[in-house]
N, C-alpha and C positions, 0 to 999 in steps of 0.2 A: 490655698486653689485648687478645686475638685473639678478632677476632668470626667468626661460622662463616658461611658464604654458603649455608647451606643453608637455613635459615628467611629470608632474604632473598629465596630465589629462589618458597620456596613461598606469602609474603606475595606477591609480584610474582603469580604466576602466579593462583591464586585469586582477587586483588583485580581482575585485569585481566580474567577470566571472565564476571563480570558487568557489563561494558562493553560488549559487542556486541551490534549488531544485526544479522540476517539477515533480508533483504527478497528474498519470493521471488513472484514476479510469473507467472500463466498466465493466457492460454496463451503460449507461447513464439509469438513471429515469425518466421517465416523473412525473412533479410535480400534484400531484392530493392531495386532503385534503384525508389523512390517518387518523382512527382511533387507536388514540394511543394509547388506553387502549385496545385493542386487543391482544390475547396471541394466540400463536399457541401451545397449550398441547400435550404432550408424554412424553415418557421415550426418554432421552435425555444421547445420545452415544457421547462424548465428551474425547479423551484422551488426551490433551494436558494439563500441567499443571496449566495454567493460565486462570481462567475462566472470566477474564476482556475480551477476546476477541470474547467472546461469544454473539452471537443477542439478543439483551435484549425481544426482540417479544418472546422468547420460553420459557414457563413455563414448568417446572418437574413436573411430574404426573410418577410416579413410576409402578401405576397399570393401565397404558394407552397399547391398545395393538398397537399404532402408535408409528415407533423409528424415533428417529428424528438426524441424525448422520450428526456430523458436523466436520468438517476439514480443516484445511488448509496447504499449503505447501512454506515456502519461499528460493526462489533461487537466489543468490549473482551473479552478472554479474561483474566481473572488467576486463574490457577492457584494453589492452595495457600495464598491469601494468609489463608485461616480458621484456616489451623495455623501463625501465628505465632509464640504462646506456646511452642509446642513448641520454637521455633528460641533459646530462653531456656536452656534444658539444651545445647545445641550447643555444646561450645567448639572448633569448626570454623569459629562463625562469624565468632569476633574475627580470624581472618586472612584473608577476605573469601569462602569460602565461600558458593556462591548461594544464598539463602533462597528464592526461587521464581521461576516464570517468567509473563512477563506476553506475552502477545501482540495486536494488533490486526491485524483483518481487515477490510478496504474492499474491497464486491462493486458495480462498475458496471457497469451495461447503457445501452446504447443502442439506441433499436427505432427505427426510419425506416418510417414508415408512410405509402404512395401514397393517393392518393384511390380508387383500385380495391382497397382494405383488403389490400393487400399488407405484408406487416410484415418488415424485415430486422432483425434483432438483433445487436449486438456486445457480447459480455462480456468482461469482466476481473476476477479475484478479484488484490489481492497481501495478501501475511501477512506482517507486521514481528515475526519473532521476539527477542524479548530475555529476559535474567535480571537480576535485580536483587541484590545482596548488601548489607552492611552498610553497604559504602561511596561504593556508586554503586547510584542507584535509575532505575528507569526513565523515562524522558520517554517520556510517550504521545502526547502534543502532537507532538512532533516526528516520533515513529512516523507518525502518523494522519498528517500533511502530505506526509511521503514515500511514503506508500503512495497517498494521491491523487491525487498528481501521478505516480505510476507505473502505474494504471488510468485517467489522463487520457492518458498516451503510448501504452501499450498499444492502447486503444480509437482513439486518432486512429492510430497505425501499422494499425490493421484497416481502418479509413476508406480512408485513401491507398490500401494495398494494393488494396482493393476497386475503386477508381476507375479506379487503373492499369490493374485485369483487366479493366476493362471491366463490372464486376458492378451496378454502381450507373449 
C-alpha cells in the first residue's frame, strides 16, 4: 500500500501554523553602547507584586526626592472565540486549520518625577500574536510572561540610553 505525501504535508503545514507566537515590541531602540552599571536612583513606586518585571536599571533610594513610578497593563484579545461553534462544520479544522487568533498586549510605563515636578516618561508596548488550532491551544500565560520581560528590557534599555546620553 502506497501512501501519498501530499496529505501529510498539509497536516504538518496547518498543524504547525497554530504553534507560532510572534513578539513585537515598540519602540525599537537604537543599538548603542550603554553603561551596564549605571542606575537611576529614586523612591520606587511599584504596586505590582512580582518585582521580577521591574527594570533592573532602577535602584531604590528611600531618601530621594525623585519618584520612579513603574506600572504595566496586560490586555488579552481573544478574537473569534465566540464563533467556535461554526468550526464544527469546517472540515479543515481536522487537519489543523487555525481556529482563531489570541493576542496578549502588555503596555509598560516608567514615570520619573523629580522634586521640581518635571516628569520624564518611558513607554514600551509588546504584542504577542499567536493562533490556535485543534491540536495546539495558545499559552497566554507564557506569552504574557514573555511580553512582560520584553517590556522590562525595552524600558531598561531606554533608561540606560538616557543615562549614557546624560539626559537624566
